[in-house]
C-alpha positions in Angstrom: -0.4 59.6 -16.5 -0.9 56.1 -15.1 -0.1 53.3 -17.4 -1.6 49.8 -17.3 1.8 48.1 -17.0 2.1 48.7 -13.2 -1.3 47.2 -12.3 -0.9 44.3 -14.7 2.6 43.6 -13.3 1.2 43.6 -9.8 -1.7 41.3 -10.9 0.8 39.0 -12.6 2.9 38.6 -9.5 -0.2 38.0 -7.4 -1.4 35.2 -9.8 2.1 33.6 -9.7 2.0 33.6 -5.9 -1.6 32.2 -6.1 -0.5 29.4 -8.3 2.3 28.7 -5.9 -0.2 28.4 -3.1 -2.2 26.0 -5.2 0.9 23.9 -5.9 1.7 24.1 -2.1 -1.6 22.6 -1.2 -1.4 20.0 -4.0 2.0 18.9 -2.9 0.9 18.8 0.7 -1.6 16.1 -0.4 0.4 13.9 -2.8 4.0 14.5 -1.6 3.1 13.5 1.9 1.7 10.2 0.5 4.8 9.7 -1.7 7.0 10.2 1.3 5.2 7.4 3.2 4.1 5.0 0.4 7.3 3.0 0.2 7.4 2.3 3.9 3.6 1.6 4.1 3.9 -1.0 1.3 6.9 -2.6 3.0 4.6 -3.1 6.1 2.1 -4.7 3.7 4.9 -7.2 2.6 5.1 -5.8 -0.9 8.5 -6.3 -2.7 10.8 -3.5 -3.9 10.3 -4.7 -7.5 6.5 -4.3 -7.2 6.9 -0.9 -5.6 9.4 0.2 -8.3 7.2 -1.1 -11.1 4.0 0.6 -9.8 5.8 3.8 -9.1 7.3 3.7 -12.5 4.0 3.0 -14.2 2.4 5.8 -12.2 5.1 8.2 -13.2 4.9 7.1 -16.8 1.1 7.6 -16.9 1.4 10.9 -15.0 3.8 12.2 -17.6 2.9 10.4 -20.8 -0.8 11.3 -20.6 0.2 14.9 -20.4 0.9 14.7 -24.2 -2.8 14.0 -24.8 -3.9 16.5 -22.2 -1.5 19.2 -23.6 -2.7 18.7 -27.2 -6.4 18.8 -26.2 -6.0 21.8 -23.9 -4.2 23.7 -26.8 -6.8 22.7 -29.4 -9.8 23.5 -27.2 -8.4 26.5 -25.3 -10.2 25.1 -22.2 -7.2 25.0 -19.9 -9.2 25.4 -16.8 -11.3 22.3 -17.3 -8.1 20.3 -17.2 -6.9 22.2 -14.2 -10.1 21.6 -12.2 -10.4 17.9 -13.2 -6.7 17.3 -12.5 -6.6 18.8 -9.0 -10.0 17.2 -8.2 -8.5 13.8 -8.7 -6.2 14.3 -5.7 -9.2 13.3 -3.7 -8.1 9.6 -4.2 -5.0 10.2 -1.9 -6.9 10.5 1.4 -8.8 7.4 0.5 -5.6 5.4 0.6 -6.1 5.4 4.4 -9.2 3.2 4.1 -7.7 0.1 2.5 -4.9 -2.4 2.7 -5.8 -4.1 -0.5 -2.9 -3.9 -2.9 -5.0 -3.9 -6.0 -7.1 -1.0 -4.8 -4.0 0.9 -3.7 -2.5 0.5 -7.1 -5.6 2.0 -8.7 -5.6 5.0 -6.3 -1.9 5.6 -7.0 -2.4 5.5 -10.7 -5.5 7.8 -10.5 -3.5 10.4 -8.6 -0.8 10.4 -11.3 -3.4 10.6 -14.1 -4.9 13.7 -12.3 -1.4 15.3 -12.4 -1.2 14.6 -16.1 -4.4 16.4 -16.8 -3.6 19.6 -14.9 0.1 20.2 -15.5 0.3 21.2 -19.2 -2.6 23.6 -18.8 -1.3 25.0 -15.5 2.2 25.5 -16.9 0.8 27.1 -20.1 -1.3 29.6 -18.1 1.6 30.3 -15.7 4.0 31.0 -18.6 1.5 33.1 -20.3 1.1 35.3 -17.2 4.8 35.5 -16.7 5.9 36.1 -20.3 6.8 39.8 -21.0 5.6 40.8 -17.5 7.9 39.1 -15.0 11.0 36.8 -15.5 10.2 33.2 -16.5 12.8 32.0 -14.0 11.3 34.1 -11.3 7.8 32.8 -12.0 8.7 29.1 -12.1 11.2 29.5 -9.3 8.8 31.2 -7.0 6.1 28.7 -7.8 8.4 25.8 -7.2 9.6 27.3 -3.9 6.0 27.6 -2.6 5.3 24.2 -4.1 8.0 22.7 -2.1 6.8 24.3 1.1 3.8 21.9 0.6 6.2 19.1 -0.2 8.0 19.8 3.0 5.0 20.2 5.3 3.1 17.3 3.8 5.4 14.5 4.9 5.6 16.2 8.3 1.9 15.2 8.8 3.1 11.6 8.9 6.1 12.5 11.1 3.8 14.2 13.6 1.4 11.2 13.6 4.3 8.8 14.4 5.6 11.1 17.1 2.2 11.7 18.7 1.3 8.0 18.7 4.8 6.7 19.3 4.0 4.0 16.7 4.6 3.4 13.0 2.2 0.7 12.3 -0.5 0.4 9.6 -3.2 2.3 11.6 -0.9 5.3 12.0 -0.1 5.4 8.3 -3.9 5.2 7.6 -4.5 8.1 9.9 -1.9 10.2 8.1 -3.6 9.5 4.7 -7.0 10.5 6.1 -5.8 13.8 7.5 -5.0 14.9 3.9 -8.7 15.6 3.3 -8.1 19.0 5.0 -5.5 20.4 2.5 -7.5 18.9 -0.4 -10.6 21.0 0.5 -8.5 24.2 0.8 -6.8 23.4 -2.5 -10.0 23.3 -4.5 -11.1 26.6 -3.0 -7.9 28.3 -4.1 -8.2 26.8 -7.6 -11.7 28.4 -7.9 -10.3 31.7 -6.7 -7.4 31.7 -9.2 -9.8 31.0 -12.0 -11.9 34.0 -11.1 -8.9 36.3 -10.6 -7.3 35.6 -14.0 -10.6 36.1 -15.8 -11.2 39.3 -13.9 -7.7 40.8 -14.6 -7.7 39.5 -18.3 -4.1 38.4 -18.0 -4.3 35.7 -20.7 -5.4 36.3 -24.2 -7.8 33.9 -25.9 -6.1 31.0 -27.8 -6.5 31.0 -31.5 -6.8 27.6 -33.1 -5.3 28.8 -36.4 -2.1 29.7 -34.5 -2.1 26.1 -33.1 -2.2 24.6 -36.6 0.4 26.9 -38.2 3.2 27.0 -35.6 5.7 24.1 -35.4 8.1 22.9 -32.7 11.8 23.6 -33.5 14.6 21.0 -33.7 16.1 22.4 -30.5 13.0 21.3 -28.6 13.5 17.7 -29.7 17.2 17.8 -28.7 16.2 19.3 -25.4 13.6 16.6 -24.8 16.2 13.8 -25.5 18.6 15.5 -23.1 15.9 15.5 -20.4 15.2 11.8 -21.1 18.7 10.7 -20.3 19.1 13.1 -17.3 16.0 11.5 -15.8 16.8 7.9 -16.7 19.8 8.0 -14.4 17.9 9.7 -11.6 17.6 7.6 -8.4 14.1 8.5 -7.1 12.8 8.3 -3.6 10.7 5.1 -4.1 14.0 3.2 -4.2 15.7 5.4 -1.5 12.9 5.1 1.0 12.6 1.4 0.4 16.4 1.0 0.9 16.3 2.9 4.2 13.4 0.8 5.5 14.7 -2.5 4.3 18.1 -2.0 6.0 16.7 -0.3 9.1 19.0 2.7 8.5 16.4 5.1 9.9 13.1 5.1 11.7 9.9 5.6 9.7 9.5 9.1 11.2 13.1 10.1 10.3 12.6 8.8 6.7 9.6 11.1 6.1 11.5 13.9 7.9 14.5 13.3 5.6 12.2 13.5 2.5 10.7 16.7 3.9 14.2 18.2 4.3 15.0 17.3 0.7 11.9 19.2 -0.3 13.1 22.2 1.6 16.4 22.1 -0.3 14.4 21.8 -3.5 12.5 25.1 -2.6 15.7 27.1 -2.0 17.4 25.6 -5.1 14.4 26.5 -7.2 14.7 30.2 -6.2 18.4 30.4 -6.7 18.4 28.5 -10.0 15.4 30.6 -11.3 17.3 33.8 -10.5 20.5 32.5 -12.2 18.4 31.5 -15.3 16.8 35.0 -15.6 20.2 36.6 -15.0 21.8 34.6 -17.9 19.0 35.5 -20.2 19.3 39.2 -19.4 23.1 39.1 -19.7 23.1 37.3 -23.0 20.1 39.2 -24.3 18.5 36.1 -25.7 15.5 33.9 -24.7 17.7 30.8 -24.7 20.5 32.4 -22.7 19.5 30.6 -19.5 20.0 27.1 -21.0 23.6 27.1 -19.7 22.2 26.2 -16.3 21.2 22.8 -17.6 24.9 21.7 -17.9 25.0 21.2 -14.1 22.1 18.6 -14.1 24.0 15.5 -15.4 27.0 16.1 -13.1 25.0 16.5 -9.9 22.7 13.6 -10.8 25.8 11.3 -11.1 26.4 11.7 -7.3 23.0 10.2 -6.3 23.6 6.4 -6.5 27.0 6.8 -4.7 25.3 8.4 -1.8 21.6 7.6 -1.5 21.8 3.8 -1.7 24.9 3.5 0.5 25.0 2.1 4.1 26.2 5.4 5.6 23.6 7.6 7.1 25.8 10.7 6.6 26.2 9.9 2.9 22.5 9.3 2.6 21.7 12.7 4.1 24.2 14.4 1.8 22.7 12.4 -1.1 19.2 13.7 -0.2 20.5 17.3 -0.2 21.8 16.6 -3.7 18.4 15.0 -4.5 16.7 18.2 -3.5 19.0 20.3 -5.7 18.4 18.1 -8.7 14.6 18.2 -8.2 14.6 22.0 -7.8 16.5 22.4 -11.0 14.3 19.9 -12.8 11.1 21.7 -11.8 12.3 25.2 -12.5 14.8 25.3 -15.3 13.4 22.5 -17.3 10.0 24.1 -17.3 11.4 27.6 -18.0 13.3 26.3 -21.0 10.2 24.8 -22.6 8.5 28.2 -22.4 11.5 29.9 -24.0 12.0 27.5 -26.9 8.4 27.0 -27.9 5.6 29.3 -29.2 2.7 30.1 -26.7 0.0 28.5 -28.8 1.9 25.2 -28.9 3.0 25.3 -25.3 0.5 22.9 -23.9 1.6 20.4 -26.6 5.2 21.1 -25.8 4.8 20.5 -22.1 2.8 17.4 -22.9 5.5 15.9 -25.2 8.3 16.9 -22.8 6.5 15.3 -19.8 5.6 12.2 -21.7 9.3 11.6 -22.4 10.1 12.6 -18.8 7.6 10.0 -17.6 9.0 7.3 -19.9 12.5 7.8 -18.5 11.0 7.6 -14.9 9.3 4.3 -15.8 12.3 2.7 -17.3 14.7 4.0 -14.6 12.5 3.2 -11.7 11.6 -0.3 -12.8 15.2 -1.1 -13.7 16.5 0.2 -10.4 13.9 -1.6 -8.3 14.6 -4.9 -10.1 18.4 -4.4 -9.7 18.0 -3.5 -6.1 16.1 -6.7 -5.4 19.0 -8.6 -7.1 21.5 -6.7 -4.8 23.2 -5.2 -7.9 23.9 -1.7 -6.7 27.0 -1.4 -8.9 24.8 -1.8 -12.0 22.5 1.0 -10.8 25.7 3.2 -10.6 26.7 2.1 -14.1 23.2 2.9 -15.5 23.4 6.4 -14.0 26.9 7.1 -15.3 26.0 6.0 -18.9 22.7 7.9 -19.0 24.3 11.1 -17.7 27.2 10.9 -20.1 24.8 10.7 -23.0 23.0 13.7 -21.5 26.2 15.7 -21.5 26.7 15.0 -25.2 23.2 16.1 -26.0 23.7 19.3 -24.1 26.6 20.2 -26.3 24.5 19.3 -29.4 21.8 21.6 -28.0 24.3 24.5 -27.6 25.5 24.1 -31.2 21.9 24.2 -32.3 21.3 27.4 -30.4 24.3 29.1 -32.0 23.1 27.9 -35.5 19.7 29.5 -34.8 21.1 32.8 -33.7 
């Protein structure tokens, strides 16, 4: 007798891979731009403080508005509307190649981030729903992140190849790189439409019941976990500062800077698979949904290494720092998302991802703006101090979270 579990498992894996391809193409569009934006703005004579502030505001909007998008997607159950709209807004990225006006560029950057805020809670909710009780949560988010980072790796290479082919790294070459992103955007929207049809056809997600949304509550561990995430992210040195540092001090050519970022994304992909596997292993070994949270302990300690390496004057240290950067990003994108799914009920999951990402974005805004301002003042030692203090608080919150898990057992 043939059961339904086999076909559903196969369908679930196919959908997870399909979501990975969607993320791959999405990252190819926006990560390629993010790997080049800092250098492009430097050519336009825009200060590090301005760049840091705009990137910080963009990250804040991209994460904070997920709170609203997550709540609305949970209440309405119309997750796919948010997914289509969010991915559709990536169209603004190729249009960055048509202007040098700073005000217009700011609007395009913020629109791209807003689009991400619309799609991510709904996408993560659907992905976790497909993975739950069918494949491991760590496997699902790890595989998706790995495919996602193939896009993050190949995207910046578009600019690298433009620089190599033209032997120039002037404004026209950057604009050509942006315009080429129309191609992966078109493919992206085709795959989103295909994913929608496939999930509906295989009936992998049950309909959301509004009464469940009203009755279930987020547990205290979720709020401790969210605070932990805030401080981990507050001390994270992001690439807007690193790229600006490399360009301002002529430590690398423009092509090598984008290549370095692409390499970090490759490390991110490998780290995501490994960390996801470890996360599932710990859950299985401890026979509890929160068993994988032990992986989170590593995040504050490896984040501490970033300011000592990535904003140094040594190319070797910077390369090592970018490897660490990739490991941190892979862990953020895999374990942090897995944990949300394992500590929150499904019918509150869009809201949970929204709250989590709003706090994550707030930390990015504060951290990015502060680090950009301090960098302009040539106060690298304060950046190091900021990271040390933030990660120390994160370690304390981690142990508080562990105590809460034991109390809930």
